[in-house]
Phi, psi and omega in degrees: 000145176304134182303324178295319178293322178297319180296315180297318179295320182291319178297320178299314181297319179301310183292317182297321181288333183293342180287340182293130186238013177180175179267157182301144185290345183271007178277061183232004184269078179214163179274108186292350181265001183233114179292327178295319180295320179294317178299312182296319178297319180296317179299313180296319180291324178296318178302313180299318182294317180294326176295322179291324183283337182101126179225172185275351178199170178291116181296319181298336181268001187289332179137163181281156177292148185269093183284351181272349183289141179225118178268200183267350180209147181237179185299319180298316178302313183298315181298314182294317181293323180294313183289331177295331181263002187300316182297327179279312187283332183291335173048056188294140178220141170272119189253334183169216183216159176236140177247125182247146179242134175234130181237124175279300173225103180307139007267027179275102185228152175239155181237135183229146183245141171226157183279153178251129184233165174226136175204161176272149182235136180282078188296312192225156165253124180243130180237139177238127187207169188266325191243130171298148186066017176233041184301133178298317180277117186308306186289345181291337178294324174303313182294319179297322181296312183287341178267005185063028180267004179275162189290343182260005176287155184293327178298308183293316181295326176295313180296315183295325183299335180281340183236016187294340178260008181271076176071308179251116190278157178049231183248017183280160178224206180085194184286142173285164183243119184291348177281347179268131182303137177074000176278151178260135179297135178069010173288129182235151176221133180232139166272143179225132176232151177223131184230154171302134185291123179297337179290349178298334178301310179285321182298313181291328175296320177296315182296320180295323181287349182260008169054057175083002179278345179223134178283136177267166178264160180239006171290152183264123182306135177074350185294133180281092179289332177204132173230112189296331177299324178288340182257035189301323182301309181283321186284331181255327183260352186045045174255135003267010188293345174303333184261004176288138175304326181298330182290342181252003181271064183295130177084355178286121185306324182296337183246013177244145175267117179114197181237179179300325182266349179217066187267124179267340179129181183281138176289322179255148353289147184275090186219179183272345179273143174197159176259109188201127179276341184262114180299323180295317180294326176300314181293321178297311185294316180292324176295317178298318178302313181297314181292335180299317180269335178296329179275003176242166179247156176059040176266153184281058177221161176270102188197172169242130184276147170259005175293124184233142176285155176289154174215168183302119178089002183209117185229100178287153173289167184282189180298158184302130179216124184297344180264004181227105183301323183301334183283349175160132172231163186236142175240115179290129178254331178207136010279343179256145178264094182272145179253015179217171182239155179209157174286153167274144007279167176280179180294169186297326183228077176299146183288173181300330181294340180273354188253130183268139178278344182250006177080007182258139178220143179224133178229154162270142174250115180254135180231146183277144175225146170247143182203161169216148182293133179285113179237021179196182182281319187227135175277120184253342181195146173206156179230159178080000000 
């Protein structure tokens, strides 16, 4: 096929796929007590969804999942670390009350009150790493394989072949080497993936058992909300964000992560390349960039959004904003096992325990929700 036609077809697929803003509502038939069952259901449902959306090859023919692969953290670790930090990170608050109305035969109606609370929910696991096929989270490689997100799938290799000479060759990432001709000093590249948090199985079970005292999450465990290899056009070529005014607003605080004395870099364009000598800052900024559009809808990336509209009795926080804590905080899972959450950016000088020797970083992404238990047909008033 003519390269121009391939590019146009790929851009069309990218933009068309970007309109999807959630997973199908019927993906609820799984055993909530088994993480393996949830993972298997998610993989099968992901395969069906990608087949419906159109892919470059038969996913079922792509190959078996690699059960021999071992990353630096696994599902059990993530679940245990998430639940261990739940009391700290959920930051529970009593916010007000909700009044519900139920009518049997109007105007015969009754009114019931429930409390309104706010807490953070561990929606996603986000990982930033240097090498394709080197996912930090062990089980995520299974999901990447069936989603064609691995480096040897025809979709990814086609995309990579167009940019393989653009500073970082083939599918490799990490820091550039000034000894190599045409490489730029301190040019860094990170792959970033985001999946539904497997700990939501336990977290939502806890929330359900507390009868409206804790807001539950609605992200789907293990679901690949974003795989940067599948988003190669935008993540490696920064198209079309290269032409965004924000991408050229260098030094403008609204479009920079951090402060003048602790600057991590520009949020736009939201891509995997950046000029940064500090590997930790590279991972933080690229993870923030990915979460910036994942929490929004209709962005020019291949992803599924966790941005949700408010509804009676359930009010999610808005898109990620570094100046609004409710929109997102992060809990480091690797290399350090943190028991608390904090906003990005990190402090000016994170200690050695926060720095990875292999370039891999994993965080939980917690987002605030307000909710009240539905105890009637219609919400007529609420406070807080």
